[in-house]
C-alpha positions as CSV (number, residue, x, y, z in Angstrom):
1,X,-76.1,60.1,-144.1
2,X,-73.4,58.5,-146.1
3,X,-70.9,58.7,-143.6
4,X,-73.3,56.8,-141.1
5,X,-73.6,54.0,-144.2
6,X,-69.8,54.1,-144.3
7,X,-68.5,53.5,-140.8
8,X,-70.4,50.5,-139.6
9,X,-68.9,48.6,-142.5
10,X,-72.2,47.8,-144.3
11,X,-72.2,45.9,-147.6
12,X,-73.1,47.4,-151.0
13,X,-76.6,46.0,-151.0
14,X,-77.2,47.2,-147.0
15,X,-75.8,50.8,-148.1
16,X,-78.0,51.1,-151.3
17,X,-80.8,52.5,-149.5
18,X,-78.6,55.0,-147.8
19,X,-77.3,56.1,-150.9
20,X,-80.7,56.6,-152.3
21,X,-82.0,58.4,-149.8
22,X,-79.1,60.8,-149.7
23,X,-79.1,61.5,-153.8
24,X,-83.1,62.3,-153.4
25,X,-81.9,64.4,-150.3
26,X,-78.7,66.2,-152.6
27,X,-81.2,66.7,-155.8
28,X,-83.9,68.1,-154.0
29,X,-82.5,70.0,-151.1
30,X,-83.6,73.6,-153.0
31,X,-87.3,72.5,-152.0
32,X,-86.4,71.6,-148.8
33,X,-86.9,74.0,-147.0
34,X,-89.5,73.0,-143.9
35,X,-88.6,75.5,-141.5
36,X,-89.2,78.4,-143.9
37,X,-92.3,76.9,-144.9
38,X,-93.3,75.9,-141.5
39,X,-93.0,80.0,-140.3
40,X,-94.5,81.2,-143.4
41,X,-97.7,79.1,-142.2
42,X,-97.7,76.5,-144.9
43,X,-98.7,73.0,-144.0
44,X,-95.5,70.8,-144.1
45,X,-97.0,67.2,-144.2
46,X,-100.2,65.6,-143.3
47,X,-101.6,62.9,-140.5
48,X,-98.8,61.4,-138.5
49,X,-95.8,63.5,-139.7
50,X,-97.6,67.0,-139.3
51,X,-98.4,66.4,-135.7
52,X,-95.0,65.3,-135.0
53,X,-93.2,68.1,-136.8
54,X,-95.9,70.4,-134.2
55,X,-94.6,68.6,-131.4
56,X,-90.5,69.0,-132.7
57,X,-91.0,73.0,-133.1
């Protein structure tokens, strides 16, 4: 993700949301095991996102 922000030569301001998102994902990686949660039958989201995830699995 960070690499995709670097390759197109984004400005620091344009890159800020990419860095924020990447930092969030890295800091919370231990909680982002959606494949395991889905296999265990836990709901992983609500509404549109849950519907889309069902079609991907």
